[in-house]
C-alpha positions in Angstrom: 61.5 15.0 109.1 59.0 16.6 110.0 55.3 16.5 108.2 53.8 18.2 106.2 50.7 19.6 109.0 53.8 19.4 111.9 56.8 22.2 113.1 59.2 22.9 111.0 63.0 24.1 112.2 64.3 27.5 111.3 67.5 26.4 111.7 67.8 26.4 115.8 63.8 27.7 116.2 60.7 26.1 115.6 58.9 27.6 113.9 55.6 27.2 111.8 55.8 25.1 109.1 53.8 27.9 106.9 56.1 31.1 108.6 58.8 29.2 106.5 58.0 30.9 103.6 57.9 34.1 104.3 61.6 33.5 106.2 62.9 32.4 104.1 62.2 34.8 101.7 63.7 37.1 103.8 66.3 36.4 103.9 66.9 35.8 99.8 65.7 39.4 99.3 68.4 40.8 101.8 71.1 38.7 99.8 70.8 38.4 96.6 72.5 41.1 94.7 75.6 39.6 96.2 74.5 36.0 97.0 76.9 34.7 94.6 80.1 37.3 95.5 79.3 35.3 99.3 79.2 32.0 98.0 83.3 32.7 97.0 84.1 33.8 100.2 82.1 30.9 102.5 83.2 28.3 100.1 86.6 29.7 99.4 85.4 29.3 95.8 84.7 25.2 96.2 80.8 25.9 95.3 82.5 26.4 91.9 84.1 22.7 91.9 80.6 21.2 93.4 78.6 22.6 91.0 81.3 21.0 88.3 80.9 17.7 90.2 77.1 18.1 89.7 77.1 18.9 85.9 79.1 16.4 85.0 77.0 14.1 87.0 73.4 15.5 84.5 76.3 14.8 81.8 73.6 17.1 78.8 73.7 16.1 75.6 76.3 18.4 73.0 74.4 17.9 69.9 71.7 19.1 68.4 68.9 16.2 71.0 66.3 18.4 72.3 67.2 18.3 76.4 65.1 20.2 78.6 66.4 21.0 82.2 64.5 22.2 85.5 66.6 23.7 87.3 65.2 24.4 91.5 65.8 27.2 93.3 68.2 28.2 91.4 67.5 31.9 91.0 71.2 33.5 89.6 71.0 30.9 87.2 74.2 29.3 87.7 73.6 26.4 87.3 71.2 26.5 84.2 74.5 28.6 82.7 76.6 26.0 83.5 74.4 23.5 81.8 73.6 25.3 78.6 77.6 25.8 78.2 78.5 22.3 78.7 75.8 20.9 76.7 74.7 21.6 72.9 71.5 23.6 70.7 69.5 21.7 71.5 69.2 22.5 75.4 66.5 24.8 77.4 66.7 25.3 80.9 64.3 26.6 82.7 64.8 28.2 86.9 62.1 27.9 88.7 62.7 30.6 91.8 60.1 31.5 95.0 62.4 35.1 94.6 61.8 37.2 92.4 65.0 39.4 93.4 67.2 36.4 92.3 65.2 35.7 89.4 66.4 39.0 88.5 70.0 38.5 89.3 69.7 35.1 87.1 68.3 37.3 84.3 70.5 39.6 83.7 73.4 37.7 84.3 71.5 35.5 81.5 71.6 38.6 78.9 74.9 39.8 79.8 76.2 36.1 78.5 74.4 35.1 76.0 72.0 32.9 77.6 68.9 34.3 77.5 67.9 31.8 74.2 68.4 28.5 76.3 67.8 29.3 79.5 64.4 31.1 80.6 62.7 32.1 83.9 59.9 31.7 86.0 58.3 32.0 90.0 57.2 29.9 91.3 56.9 27.8 93.9 59.4 24.0 94.5 56.6 22.4 96.2 53.0 23.2 93.3 55.3 23.6 90.4 52.8 25.1 86.8 54.2 22.5 84.5 52.5 19.9 83.2 53.6 16.1 84.3 56.8 14.6 82.5 57.9 18.1 81.0 61.2 17.6 82.0 64.9 15.3 80.7 66.3 16.3 84.5 65.5 17.8 87.5 68.3 19.7 89.7 68.2 22.2 92.7 71.8 23.1 93.9 71.9 23.7 97.8 67.6 24.2 98.1 65.9 22.0 99.0 66.8 22.4 102.7 64.9 25.8 102.1 61.7 24.6 101.4 58.7 24.3 104.4 57.8 20.7 102.6 60.6 18.9 101.0 58.5 15.9 101.4 56.1 17.8 98.3 59.4 19.1 96.8 60.4 15.4 96.2 56.5 14.5 95.0 56.6 17.6 92.2 60.0 16.5 90.7 59.1 13.7 90.5 55.9 14.0 88.6 56.9 17.1 85.9 60.7 14.2 84.9 60.0 12.4 81.9 60.5 8.4 83.2 63.8 7.6 82.2 64.9 11.3 83.9 67.0 11.8 86.0 66.5 14.2 89.8 70.3 15.6 90.9 69.9 17.3 94.4 73.6 19.4 95.7 73.3 20.0 98.8 75.3 21.3 102.8 75.8 17.2 104.5 77.0 16.1 107.3 81.3 16.7 107.8 82.4 13.0 109.2 85.8 13.8 109.7 87.7 13.9 112.8 89.0 17.5 113.8 87.5 18.9 110.0 84.3 18.8 112.0 85.2 21.5 114.7 87.0 23.6 112.0 83.9 23.9 109.9 81.5 23.7 112.9 84.0 27.6 113.8 84.3 29.0 110.6 80.5 28.8 110.2 79.5 30.2 112.9 81.9 32.3 113.9 82.9 33.7 110.6 80.1 33.8 107.9 77.4 35.8 110.3 80.1 38.4 110.1 80.9 38.4 106.5 77.8 38.2 105.3 77.9 41.9 107.3 80.1 42.8 106.3 79.3 42.2 102.3 75.8 42.0 102.4 74.9 44.7 105.5 72.8 41.1 107.1 75.0 38.9 110.1 71.2 37.5 110.4 70.1 35.9 106.8 73.4 34.1 107.6 73.3 33.1 110.2 70.4 31.3 108.9 71.7 30.0 105.6 74.7 27.4 108.4 71.9 26.5 111.2 69.6 25.4 109.0 72.3 23.2 107.0 73.0 21.8 110.5 68.7 20.7 110.2 68.7 19.1 107.0 67.9 15.7 107.1 71.6 13.1 106.6 72.2 11.8 103.7 70.5 8.5 104.4 67.7 9.8 105.3 67.3 12.4 102.5 67.6 9.3 100.5 64.9 7.4 102.0 62.6 10.7 101.2 63.4 10.1 97.7 63.5 7.6 97.5 59.6 7.7 99.0 58.8 9.6 96.8 58.8 7.5 94.1 62.5 7.9 93.0 65.0 4.8 92.4 68.5 4.2 92.0 68.4 6.4 95.0 73.0 7.5 95.9 74.1 9.5 96.5 78.6 11.0 96.8 80.4 13.0 100.0 82.4 15.8 98.5 84.6 18.0 100.6 84.7 15.4 103.7 80.7 15.3 103.8 80.6 19.2 103.7 78.2 18.5 100.3 76.7 15.7 98.9 75.0 15.1 95.6 71.9 12.8 96.1 71.0 11.5 93.2 67.4 9.2 92.0 65.6 8.6 88.6 62.5 8.2 87.4 62.4 4.6 86.2 
């Protein structure tokens, strides 16, 4: 994986790392209002199953025991809301996202779903979190880590803000490892998703980036090494849907 002073891959283009955040911001400003709808259309609803697997792994306490979750790059609130509904009265979530448009969607949803007393929204950068050391009981990031320009920096920040004994969970697209499915997946990704994005959001280019960025993300074993390098222990991953997605886990011990 590219280091901080090198050029990073943005889709199939090589873009200086300092320019990647601007490009990512443009993507999500463009699609924020239709983001969840597009997730349903692109995954055939499977993203809901994958997120449920993540919440099961998180296993937030169901009583009044205080539990603080930091959900990064989760602007629309999907993970935080699912966790809140699975947890007890002591649960609180902070959703941190760099994109104000995504946060606005999430906050509106929190009010509609009567979860605004448990879920708060903060604009911030995964590479430089504005939270104190050892402040959270869990850190989640779903389909967001691959869009961070300096993944190593984000992983170090995740480790820093977690309490000892707390868990890091990352749900991300991965490498399809089922013969035949890989070709179908590529065909769907490159021939169906960008036109679908144009039809639903008026923006094919953003979804072209999204499918290309998946192919540039490290394989599970390589990403696991990056998580270990950030300081996490007991690092592992679970392959879902033939490798379309992987759930990565690590503990701050």
